C-alpha positions in Angstrom: 11.7 87.7 -19.3 10.7 90.8 -17.1 12.9 89.2 -14.2 15.8 88.6 -16.5 15.7 92.6 -17.4 15.6 93.1 -13.6 18.4 91.2 -12.6 20.8 91.0 -15.4 22.1 94.5 -14.9 23.0 93.4 -11.2 24.7 90.4 -11.4 26.4 90.5 -8.3 23.5 91.3 -6.5 21.8 87.9 -7.5 23.8 85.8 -4.5 22.8 82.1 -4.0 21.6 81.7 -0.5 22.5 79.4 2.2 20.7 77.1 4.6 17.5 75.8 4.7 16.0 78.7 2.6 17.6 77.4 -0.6 14.9 76.1 -2.8 15.5 76.6 -6.5 18.8 74.9 -8.1 20.8 75.8 -11.1 21.4 72.7 -12.9 24.5 74.4 -14.7 26.5 75.5 -11.8 24.6 74.2 -8.5 24.1 77.6 -7.2 20.8 77.6 -5.2 18.1 80.4 -4.8 15.4 81.5 -2.5 13.0 82.4 -5.3 12.3 80.9 -8.8 12.4 84.3 -10.4 16.0 84.9 -9.3 16.9 81.4 -10.4 15.4 82.3 -13.9 17.3 85.7 -14.3 20.5 83.6 -13.2 20.0 81.2 -15.9 19.5 83.9 -18.7 22.7 85.6 -17.9 25.2 84.8 -20.4 28.0 82.7 -19.1 30.5 84.9 -20.6 29.7 87.4 -18.3 30.4 85.1 -15.3 33.8 86.4 -14.0 35.3 83.3 -11.9 36.8 80.7 -14.3 38.2 77.2 -13.5 42.0 77.1 -14.2 41.4 73.3 -15.2 38.5 73.0 -17.7 37.9 76.8 -18.1 34.0 76.5 -17.1 32.7 79.9 -15.7 30.7 80.7 -12.8 28.7 83.4 -11.7 30.0 83.4 -8.1 33.5 82.4 -6.2 31.4 80.1 -4.2 30.2 78.1 -6.9 33.7 77.9 -8.5 34.9 76.3 -5.1 32.2 73.8 -5.4 32.9 72.9 -8.8 36.8 72.5 -8.2 35.8 69.6 -5.9 35.0 67.8 -9.1 38.6 67.7 -10.0 40.3 67.6 -6.6 37.9 64.8 -5.4 36.8 66.4 -2.3 33.5 65.3 -0.9 33.0 66.8 2.4 29.0 66.1 2.5 28.1 62.7 4.1 24.8 61.0 4.0 23.6 60.0 7.6 22.1 56.9 6.4 24.2 55.2 3.8 27.5 57.1 4.3 27.8 58.1 0.8 29.9 61.1 0.1 29.0 64.3 -2.0 30.9 67.4 -3.3 28.3 69.7 -2.9 25.4 70.0 0.1 22.8 70.5 -2.7 23.8 66.8 -4.3 23.5 65.5 -0.9 20.0 66.7 -0.4 19.0 65.4 -3.6 20.3 62.0 -2.6 18.4 62.1 0.7 15.2 62.1 -1.1 15.8 58.3 -1.8 15.9 57.5 1.7 12.9 59.5 2.5 11.2 58.0 -0.7 9.2 61.4 -0.5 8.3 62.0 -4.4 5.7 64.8 -4.2 5.9 66.0 -8.1 3.8 63.6 -10.1 3.7 63.3 -14.1 0.1 63.8 -15.1 0.6 61.8 -18.3 2.0 58.3 -16.5 1.7 59.2 -12.9 5.6 58.5 -12.3 6.6 60.5 -9.3 9.9 62.6 -8.7 11.6 63.9 -5.6 12.2 67.1 -7.3 10.3 69.4 -9.7 13.3 69.8 -12.2 13.6 66.0 -12.6 9.8 66.1 -13.4 10.4 69.0 -16.2 13.0 66.7 -17.7 11.0 63.6 -17.5 8.0 65.6 -19.2 10.0 66.2 -22.5 9.5 62.4 -23.1 5.9 62.7 -23.5 6.0 66.0 -25.4 9.2 64.8 -27.6 10.7 68.4 -27.0 14.3 68.3 -27.6 15.3 72.0 -28.1 18.8 71.7 -27.9 20.6 70.7 -31.3 24.0 69.6 -32.2 25.8 72.1 -34.8 27.7 68.9 -36.3 25.3 66.1 -36.8 21.9 68.0 -35.9 21.2 65.4 -33.3 18.7 66.8 -30.7 18.3 66.5 -27.1 15.9 67.5 -24.2 18.8 68.8 -21.9 21.4 71.2 -22.6 23.7 68.9 -20.5 23.1 66.1 -22.7 24.0 68.1 -25.6 27.2 69.3 -24.2 28.2 65.6 -23.3 27.2 64.7 -26.9 29.3 67.4 -28.3 32.3 65.7 -26.9 32.1 62.8 -29.2 32.7 65.5 -32.0 35.4 67.5 -30.4 37.3 64.7 -28.8 37.3 66.1 -25.3 37.7 63.8 -22.3 37.9 66.3 -19.3 37.6 63.6 -16.8 40.9 62.1 -16.3 41.9 59.1 -13.8 44.5 60.2 -11.5 45.7 56.5 -11.1 46.4 55.6 -14.9 45.6 58.9 -16.6 42.9 57.5 -18.8 40.2 60.0 -19.7 36.7 60.0 -20.0 34.0 62.0 -21.7 31.5 61.9 -18.6 32.3 62.0 -15.1 29.9 58.8 -14.4 32.3 56.9 -16.6 35.4 57.8 -14.6 33.6 57.0 -11.4 32.7 53.6 -12.5 36.2 53.1 -14.1 37.9 54.2 -10.8 36.3 51.2 -9.1 38.7 49.0 -11.0 41.5 50.5 -8.9 39.9 50.8 -5.7 38.0 47.5 -5.9 34.9 49.2 -4.4 31.7 47.1 -5.2 29.0 49.5 -3.6 25.9 47.4 -5.3 25.2 44.5 -3.4 22.5 41.7 -3.9 20.2 41.4 -1.2 19.8 37.6 -1.9 23.2 36.0 -1.9 25.3 39.3 -0.9 27.3 39.3 -4.1 28.7 42.7 -4.6 29.3 44.5 -8.0 31.1 47.7 -9.1 28.2 48.8 -11.4 24.4 48.9 -10.7 23.9 47.6 -14.5 25.8 44.3 -13.5 23.6 43.9 -10.5 20.5 44.1 -12.4 21.8 41.5 -14.6 22.8 39.4 -11.8 19.3 39.5 -10.2 18.0 37.7 -13.2 19.6 34.7 -11.8 17.5 34.7 -8.9 14.3 35.7 -10.3 14.8 33.4 -13.5 13.3 36.3 -15.6 14.4 36.1 -19.1 12.6 39.2 -20.6 14.4 39.6 -23.8 13.0 37.3 -26.5 14.5 36.4 -30.1 11.9 37.2 -32.6 13.4 34.3 -34.8 13.5 31.3 -32.5 11.8 32.4 -29.2 14.6 31.7 -27.2 14.8 34.1 -24.1 17.5 35.9 -22.4 18.2 37.6 -19.2 20.1 40.4 -20.8 19.8 42.6 -23.9 23.4 42.2 -24.6 23.2 38.4 -24.9 20.1 38.7 -27.2 21.9 40.9 -29.4 24.9 38.4 -29.4 22.4 35.5 -30.2 20.7 37.1 -32.8 23.9 37.4 -34.9 23.6 33.6 -35.3 20.2 34.4 -37.4 21.8 37.5 -39.3 25.0 35.9 -39.9 26.5 39.4 -38.6 30.2 39.3 -37.7 31.0 43.0 -36.8 34.3 42.3 -34.9 37.0 42.1 -37.6 40.8 41.1 -37.2 42.9 43.9 -38.6 45.8 41.3 -39.4 44.0 38.5 -41.5 40.5 40.1 -41.8 38.9 37.1 -40.0 35.5 38.1 -38.6 33.7 37.3 -35.5 30.3 37.6 -33.8 31.7 38.5 -30.4 34.5 40.9 -29.4 35.6 38.4 -26.7 36.3 35.8 -29.8 38.1 38.5 -31.7 40.2 39.2 -28.8 41.1 35.3 -28.3 41.9 34.9 -31.9 44.5 38.0 -31.8 46.4 36.2 -29.4 47.5 33.8 -32.2 49.1 36.7 -34.1 50.6 38.3 -31.1 51.9 35.0 -29.6 50.4 36.3 -26.3 49.7 33.7 -23.7 48.4 35.5 -20.6 46.8 32.3 -19.0 49.5 30.7 -16.7 49.2 27.4 -14.9 49.9 27.8 -11.3 51.4 24.2 -11.0 53.9 24.1 -13.9 53.8 27.5 -15.2 53.0 26.4 -18.6 51.0 29.5 -20.4 48.3 29.2 -23.0 46.5 31.9 -25.2 43.3 30.9 -24.0 41.5 30.5 -20.8 39.6 27.4 -21.7 42.8 25.7 -22.9 44.4 26.5 -19.3 41.3 24.8 -17.7 41.8 21.5 -19.9 45.5 21.4 -19.0 44.7 21.7 -15.3 42.9 18.6 -15.4 46.3 16.7 -15.6 47.3 18.0 -12.1 44.0 17.7 -10.6 43.5 14.3 -12.0 39.8 15.7 -12.9 37.8 13.9 -15.5 34.3 15.6 -15.8 33.3 14.2 -19.2 31.6 10.8 -18.9 30.3 8.4 -21.4 26.7 7.6 -20.7 27.1 4.1 -22.5 30.0 2.6 -20.4 30.6 5.3 -18.1 34.1 5.7 -18.7 35.6 9.4 -17.8 37.8 11.8 -19.9 39.3 15.0 -18.8 38.5 16.7 -22.1 35.2 16.9 -24.1 37.1 16.1 -27.3 38.3 12.8 -25.9 35.0 11.8 -25.0 33.7 12.6 -28.4 36.4 10.4 -30.2 35.6 7.8 -27.5 31.7 7.5 -28.3 32.6 6.6 -32.0 33.4 3.1 -30.3 29.8 2.7 -29.5 28.2 4.5 -32.7 30.2 2.6 -34.9 31.0 6.1 -36.7 34.1 6.1 -38.7 34.6 9.7 -39.7 38.3 9.5 -40.7 38.9 8.0 -44.2 41.9 6.9 -46.0 42.7 8.8 -49.0 44.6 5.9 -50.6 42.2 2.8 -50.1 39.0 4.8 -48.8 39.1 2.6 -45.5 37.2 4.5 -42.8 38.3 4.6 -39.2 36.6 5.6 -35.9 39.8 8.0 -34.7 42.4 10.0 -36.6 45.3 8.5 -35.0 44.3 4.8 -36.2 44.0 6.8 -39.9 47.6 8.0 -39.4 48.9 4.4 -38.2 47.0 3.0 -41.1 48.7 5.4 -43.6 52.2 4.7 -42.2 51.6 1.0 -42.8 50.4 1.3 -46.3 
């Protein structure tokens, strides 16, 4: 607190340093300082006293150089390039942080769990996990956070603020990281590559899920039936079989579904939308599975084979009907005389004769 009193009255004298002498970085504005006590004084300066304001998001900064660096977020300017992997950054401090990935130097170690970090600030944030310290509290819902930046991001849920906007489709996001992931849809960028099969992905999470294919790892296990899954989201979907939960509801007919994808397919019934088109005859279908079945007509493919007589069929439903011949099953019953038949079309013929 002593340093706050010394430096707070001389805001303009607390200048960020440049070059190799930078050591202590502010998480809020990106400024770096040569001494920790100057950084502490800088952090205790109320943001209302920062005279340089971004005309896009109204964020304030203590120095014009900090404002210029911040504005690259909105402009997309990334002049600092990594010599190892060519990744671009808007600020030199971000590049330096990134370089620690390649150097693998992690000198800051947690006394509790021995996890190491490349920067002291990362270690301090990590230590809150063990101390359960969450000093930043939301005024709306009283949820607490370990970092002020996490609180600010959370508060956008209540305010509806989405300051990060895609310049291609104008879709807005709460977090810049979400915007960056979204922008890969337009750019087609797949920066995360599998070192086994070279398949690329737009998000690191997708790569991690994919890697389970090669490792065979299925770390997520159902408590009810012990079935294992490679992905936690697949486990959650599976658990709805046991719980009967169907959280996705059609707002037209109120029919509920266990998966969002099933709801989307169902909604094509109401909208009449048929987005899946055959590239041979241009016939359209509401579901991709229906299109695939239809395409067997053109290809002549009959992938469903009877294990009794080896007769093949283009559709699984046709195979099931055929198997009634071998099993002797007659599930279709005449309402008039109660005669049972193996196929529904046979029942229809029988009823017409009657």
